[in-house]
C-alpha positions as CSV (number, residue, x, y, z in Angstrom):
1,X,79.5,132.1,123.8
2,X,82.3,130.1,122.2
3,X,80.7,130.0,118.8
4,X,80.0,133.7,118.4
5,X,83.4,134.2,116.6
6,X,81.7,132.9,113.5
7,X,79.9,136.2,113.2
8,X,83.3,137.8,112.8
9,X,84.3,135.7,109.9
10,X,83.6,138.3,107.4
11,X,82.8,141.6,109.1
12,X,79.6,143.2,107.9
13,X,78.7,140.5,105.4
14,X,76.3,138.6,107.5
15,X,74.1,141.6,108.1
16,X,73.8,142.1,104.3
17,X,72.4,138.6,103.6
18,X,68.9,138.1,102.3
19,X,66.3,136.8,104.7
20,X,66.6,133.3,103.2
21,X,70.1,133.0,104.8
22,X,70.4,135.2,108.0
23,X,73.1,135.9,110.6
24,X,70.9,134.8,113.5
25,X,70.3,131.3,112.2
26,X,73.9,130.9,111.1
27,X,75.1,131.9,114.4
28,X,72.9,129.0,115.9
29,X,74.6,126.3,113.9
30,X,77.6,125.5,116.2
31,X,75.4,125.2,119.2
32,X,73.0,122.8,117.3
33,X,76.1,120.8,116.1
34,X,77.4,120.7,119.7
35,X,74.0,119.3,120.9
36,X,73.9,116.6,118.3
37,X,77.4,115.5,119.0
38,X,76.6,115.5,122.8
39,X,73.6,113.3,121.9
40,X,75.8,110.8,120.2
41,X,74.6,111.5,116.6
42,X,78.3,112.1,115.5
43,X,81.8,112.2,116.9
44,X,82.4,115.4,115.1
45,X,81.3,117.5,112.1
46,X,82.4,120.3,109.8
47,X,79.8,122.6,108.3
48,X,80.3,125.4,105.7
49,X,78.0,127.8,104.1
50,X,78.7,130.1,101.1
51,X,76.5,132.9,99.9
52,X,77.1,134.8,96.7
53,X,80.6,133.3,96.5
54,X,81.7,134.2,100.0
55,X,82.1,132.0,103.1
56,X,79.6,133.2,105.7
57,X,79.9,130.2,108.0
58,X,82.5,127.6,108.6
59,X,82.9,125.7,111.9
60,X,84.4,122.4,113.2
61,X,82.5,120.7,116.1
62,X,83.5,117.7,118.3
63,X,86.3,115.2,117.5
64,X,88.1,113.9,114.6
65,X,89.4,111.1,116.9
66,X,87.3,110.7,120.1
67,X,89.7,108.1,121.5
68,X,92.7,110.4,121.2
69,X,90.7,113.5,122.0
70,X,91.7,115.1,118.7
71,X,89.5,118.0,118.0
72,X,87.8,118.3,114.6
73,X,89.3,121.0,112.6
74,X,88.0,123.0,109.7
75,X,90.6,121.4,107.4
76,X,89.9,117.8,108.6
77,X,89.9,115.3,105.7
78,X,86.9,113.2,105.0
79,X,86.0,110.2,102.7
80,X,83.3,111.9,100.7
81,X,82.1,108.6,99.1
82,X,79.4,109.2,96.4
83,X,80.0,113.0,96.5
84,X,82.9,111.9,94.3
85,X,80.4,111.2,91.4
86,X,79.6,115.0,90.8
87,X,83.4,115.7,90.5
88,X,83.9,112.7,88.3
89,X,81.0,113.6,86.0
90,X,82.4,117.1,85.6
91,X,85.8,115.7,84.7
92,X,84.2,113.5,82.1
93,X,81.9,116.3,80.7
94,X,85.1,118.3,80.0
95,X,85.9,115.6,77.4
96,X,82.5,116.0,76.0
97,X,83.0,119.8,75.7
98,X,86.0,119.1,73.5
99,X,84.2,116.7,71.3
100,X,86.3,113.8,72.4
101,X,83.2,112.0,73.9
102,X,79.5,112.1,73.2
103,X,76.7,111.6,75.6
104,X,74.4,109.9,73.1
105,X,76.6,107.8,70.9
106,X,77.0,104.1,71.7
107,X,79.6,103.9,74.5
108,X,81.0,100.8,72.8
109,X,82.7,103.2,70.5
110,X,85.3,103.7,73.2
111,X,84.7,100.6,75.3
112,X,84.1,97.7,72.9
113,X,83.1,95.3,75.7
114,X,79.9,97.4,76.2
115,X,78.9,96.3,72.7
116,X,78.8,92.7,74.0
117,X,76.5,93.1,77.0
118,X,73.3,91.0,77.2
119,X,70.1,91.1,79.1
120,X,69.3,88.5,81.7
121,X,67.4,86.4,79.0
122,X,70.6,86.2,77.0
123,X,69.3,88.6,74.3
124,X,71.2,91.9,73.4
125,X,69.5,95.2,74.5
126,X,67.2,96.8,71.9
127,X,69.6,99.8,71.8
128,X,73.2,100.5,72.8
129,X,74.3,101.8,76.2
130,X,75.4,105.4,76.0
131,X,77.5,107.6,78.2
132,X,74.4,109.4,79.3
133,X,73.0,106.1,80.4
134,X,76.1,105.4,82.5
135,X,76.2,108.9,84.1
136,X,72.5,108.8,85.1
137,X,72.3,105.2,86.4
138,X,70.0,104.2,83.5
139,X,72.3,101.9,81.7
140,X,70.9,98.6,83.2
141,X,74.3,97.8,84.8
142,X,73.4,96.0,87.9
143,X,74.8,96.9,91.4
144,X,77.6,94.3,91.8
145,X,78.0,92.0,94.8
146,X,80.7,93.0,97.3
147,X,83.9,90.8,97.0
148,X,87.1,90.7,98.9
149,X,88.9,91.8,95.8
150,X,87.1,95.1,95.6
151,X,89.7,97.8,95.6
152,X,92.5,95.6,94.4
153,X,91.6,95.8,90.8
154,X,92.8,98.6,88.4
155,X,90.0,100.8,87.1
156,X,90.5,98.9,83.8
157,X,90.1,95.5,85.4
158,X,87.2,96.4,87.6
159,X,85.3,97.8,84.7
160,X,85.7,94.7,82.7
161,X,84.2,92.8,85.6
162,X,81.3,95.2,85.8
163,X,80.2,94.9,82.2
164,X,80.3,91.1,82.2
165,X,77.1,90.9,84.3
166,X,73.8,90.8,82.5
167,X,71.9,94.1,82.2
168,X,69.1,94.4,84.8
169,X,66.9,96.2,82.3
170,X,66.9,97.8,78.9
171,X,69.1,100.9,78.7
172,X,67.1,104.0,79.4
173,X,64.1,102.1,80.6
174,X,64.6,102.3,84.3
175,X,66.9,103.5,87.1
176,X,69.3,101.6,89.3
177,X,71.8,103.5,91.4
178,X,75.2,101.8,90.8
179,X,78.6,101.9,89.1
180,X,77.9,103.4,85.8
181,X,80.0,106.3,86.6
182,X,83.0,104.0,87.3
183,X,82.6,102.6,83.7
184,X,82.3,106.2,82.4
185,X,85.5,107.0,84.2
186,X,87.3,104.2,82.5
187,X,86.1,105.4,79.2
188,X,87.6,108.9,80.1
189,X,90.8,107.1,80.6
190,X,90.8,105.4,77.3
191,X,89.9,108.6,75.4
192,X,92.4,110.8,77.3
193,X,95.2,108.3,77.5
194,X,95.6,109.2,81.2
195,X,94.7,107.6,84.5
196,X,91.5,108.9,85.8
197,X,93.0,110.3,89.0
198,X,95.6,112.3,86.9
199,X,92.9,113.5,84.5
200,X,90.7,114.7,87.3
201,X,93.6,116.5,88.9
202,X,94.5,118.3,85.7
203,X,91.0,119.2,84.6
204,X,89.4,120.1,87.9
205,X,91.3,119.7,91.2
206,X,94.5,121.6,90.3
207,X,92.7,124.5,88.4
208,X,90.4,125.0,91.4
209,X,93.2,124.8,94.0
210,X,91.7,121.6,95.6
211,X,95.0,120.4,96.9
212,X,93.4,118.6,99.8
213,X,91.3,116.3,97.5
214,X,92.6,113.0,96.4
215,X,91.8,109.4,95.6
216,X,95.0,108.4,97.3
217,X,95.6,110.6,100.3
218,X,99.3,111.0,101.2
219,X,100.9,111.2,104.7
220,X,100.1,115.0,104.7
221,X,96.4,114.4,104.2
222,X,96.2,111.0,106.1
223,X,97.3,112.9,109.4
224,X,94.1,115.0,109.1
225,X,91.5,112.2,108.2
226,X,88.6,112.1,110.5
227,X,87.9,108.7,112.0
228,X,84.7,106.7,111.2
229,X,82.1,105.8,113.9
230,X,79.0,103.8,114.4
231,X,76.5,103.4,117.2
232,X,77.6,100.7,119.8
233,X,75.6,97.5,119.6
234,X,73.9,98.2,122.9
235,X,72.6,101.3,121.4
236,X,74.6,103.7,123.7
237,X,77.5,105.8,122.5
238,X,79.8,105.6,119.5
239,X,82.6,103.1,118.7
240,X,85.2,103.2,115.9
241,X,84.4,101.2,112.7
242,X,85.9,100.4,109.5
243,X,86.4,102.6,106.4
244,X,86.8,100.5,103.3
245,X,88.8,103.2,101.4
246,X,91.3,104.1,104.2
247,X,94.3,101.8,103.6
248,X,97.0,100.9,106.2
249,X,99.6,103.3,104.8
250,X,99.9,105.8,101.9
251,X,101.8,103.2,99.8
252,X,98.9,100.7,99.9
253,X,96.6,102.4,97.3
254,X,92.9,101.5,96.9
255,X,91.7,101.4,93.2
256,X,90.9,104.8,91.8
257,X,87.0,104.7,92.1
258,X,85.2,107.4,90.1
259,X,81.9,106.5,91.8
260,X,83.1,107.1,95.4
261,X,86.8,107.1,96.1
262,X,87.6,110.7,96.9
263,X,88.8,112.2,100.2
264,X,88.4,116.0,100.7
265,X,87.7,118.9,102.9
266,X,84.9,121.3,103.4
267,X,86.9,124.2,101.8
268,X,87.8,122.2,98.8
269,X,84.3,121.0,98.1
270,X,83.1,124.6,98.5
271,X,85.5,125.7,95.8
272,X,84.2,123.0,93.4
273,X,80.6,123.8,94.1
274,X,81.1,127.5,93.6
275,X,82.7,127.0,90.2
276,X,79.5,125.0,89.2
277,X,77.3,127.8,90.6
278,X,79.4,130.3,88.7
279,X,78.6,128.5,85.4
280,X,81.9,126.5,85.1
281,X,84.3,129.4,85.6
282,X,86.9,130.0,88.4
283,X,88.9,133.2,88.4
284,X,88.3,133.8,84.8
285,X,89.3,130.3,83.7
286,X,86.7,128.1,82.0
287,X,86.7,124.6,83.6
288,X,83.5,123.1,82.1
289,X,80.8,124.5,79.9
290,X,77.5,126.0,81.0
291,X,75.7,123.5,78.7
292,X,77.5,120.7,80.4
293,X,76.4,121.9,83.9
294,X,72.9,122.2,82.6
295,X,73.0,118.6,81.4
296,X,74.5,117.4,84.6
297,X,72.2,119.1,86.9
298,X,68.8,118.6,85.4
299,X,66.5,115.7,86.3
300,X,66.7,113.0,83.6
301,X,64.1,110.5,82.7
302,X,63.9,106.6,82.5
303,X,60.9,104.9,81.0
304,X,59.2,108.2,80.5
305,X,59.3,109.0,84.2
306,X,61.2,112.0,85.7
307,X,64.0,111.1,87.9
308,X,65.6,113.0,90.9
309,X,69.0,112.5,89.3
310,X,71.0,114.1,86.5
311,X,74.4,113.2,85.3
312,X,76.5,112.4,88.4
313,X,74.3,115.0,90.4
314,X,71.2,114.4,92.6
315,X,68.5,116.9,91.6
316,X,65.1,118.1,92.9
317,X,62.3,116.3,91.1
318,X,60.1,118.6,89.0
319,X,58.3,121.1,91.1
320,X,59.5,119.8,94.4
321,X,62.4,120.9,96.4
322,X,64.6,118.0,97.7
323,X,65.6,120.1,100.8
324,X,63.0,122.2,102.6
325,X,63.6,125.9,102.3
326,X,65.8,125.6,99.0
327,X,64.5,126.1,95.6
328,X,63.2,123.4,93.2
329,X,66.4,124.0,91.1
330,X,68.8,122.8,93.8
331,X,71.2,120.0,93.2
332,X,74.1,118.3,94.9
333,X,75.0,114.8,96.3
334,X,75.4,112.9,99.4
335,X,77.9,110.2,100.5
336,X,77.7,106.9,102.2
337,X,79.1,108.1,105.5
338,X,76.5,110.9,105.7
339,X,78.4,113.6,104.0
340,X,76.5,116.1,101.9
341,X,76.9,119.0,99.6
342,X,74.1,121.1,98.0
343,X,73.8,124.1,95.7
344,X,70.8,126.5,95.4
345,X,71.4,128.5,92.2
346,X,68.4,130.7,93.0
347,X,69.5,131.7,96.4
348,X,73.2,131.4,95.4
349,X,73.9,129.4,98.4
350,X,76.3,126.5,98.7
351,X,76.2,124.2,101.7
352,X,78.8,121.5,102.8
353,X,78.2,119.0,105.7
354,X,81.0,116.5,106.4
355,X,80.9,113.7,109.0
356,X,82.1,110.2,109.2
357,X,79.0,108.2,110.3
358,X,78.0,104.7,109.4
359,X,75.0,103.0,111.1
360,X,74.8,105.9,113.6
361,X,71.4,106.4,115.4
362,X,69.9,109.8,114.5
363,X,72.6,110.5,111.9
364,X,70.3,112.2,109.6
365,X,68.9,114.5,112.4
366,X,72.2,116.4,112.6
367,X,72.3,117.0,108.9
368,X,68.7,118.1,109.0
369,X,69.5,120.5,111.9
370,X,72.2,122.1,109.9
371,X,70.1,122.6,106.8
372,X,67.2,124.0,108.8
373,X,69.5,126.6,110.3
374,X,70.6,127.6,106.9
375,X,67.2,127.9,105.3
376,X,64.9,128.4,108.2
377,X,62.7,125.5,107.2
378,X,61.2,123.9,110.2
379,X,62.8,126.5,112.4
380,X,60.4,128.5,114.8
381,X,62.9,131.4,114.6
382,X,62.8,131.6,110.7
383,X,62.0,135.0,109.4
């Protein structure tokens, strides 16, 4: 009974939803999340669903801090990890919209060090690395080894480290998920003359009212950050674990990381996704162009093969929906601690799933249970 209040969130709206997202299934989400938390699949979770631009479900389940018995709240703050890439790419594409950057010119035009990259055999690549390559993980930049100095660099310094390594393959010939968007973020700094976190705030976060989203959470946000958990080594229960982006105090700042450094809330992410769903406009203000959104959210190719990735966005591969029950046009992004956000432009549905799990047994099952309740896929009660 305690979750029935969600039905009163927006009176009369739930009954008007199409069959693909219905009130009965949305009302079942809190109990499904409670069961998953009780089973040890997460300490706590925040879930949100928007339909046609309106929030039709938003609940918090479990604990933000199990040890202190601090309940999860709807405005709890999460490290969203690689979900950052979509916001970073959008920020960068605003510069493309203005003609300050080009997706297909040599990126060495703005970052000369990229003109000096070599393949593993010591030879230069057959064509230059482009911004499109960097944003789609097809540049050949190899995934770097982890180092104790990670996070201590500036974005400028870290980028110079990344481009020193030999390319793993010819630009555009293959796909390797990595830090191309970090390099693209540094290029955006060079072109705009502003630090990337400042640029993102001016171009995207502030215009959308995303005041709970930051690379460098202050004390106001830090007080609401959900703790990170993993499954205990004996396989029973959850224990606290390390978050590499959560520093000891607000004054100890981790490097601005365009590939995965943001902290955010479900509401803020929903605002961002709705702007994308609305063609780049929020309350009459143009944030990014429709053509830029089309570029970001369509599957790109590498070596002649279609990918399930665009420019900073994960996409459904051609003719196959990534999430059961959603259309083949869906796109979104996940994060390292099991966070997830997704947009279905055909059904005009936005979903946000926030949790702080690392190495948690059954972690994927709780997200799948949420998505099944939204879409009805795999649900015996689906209409």
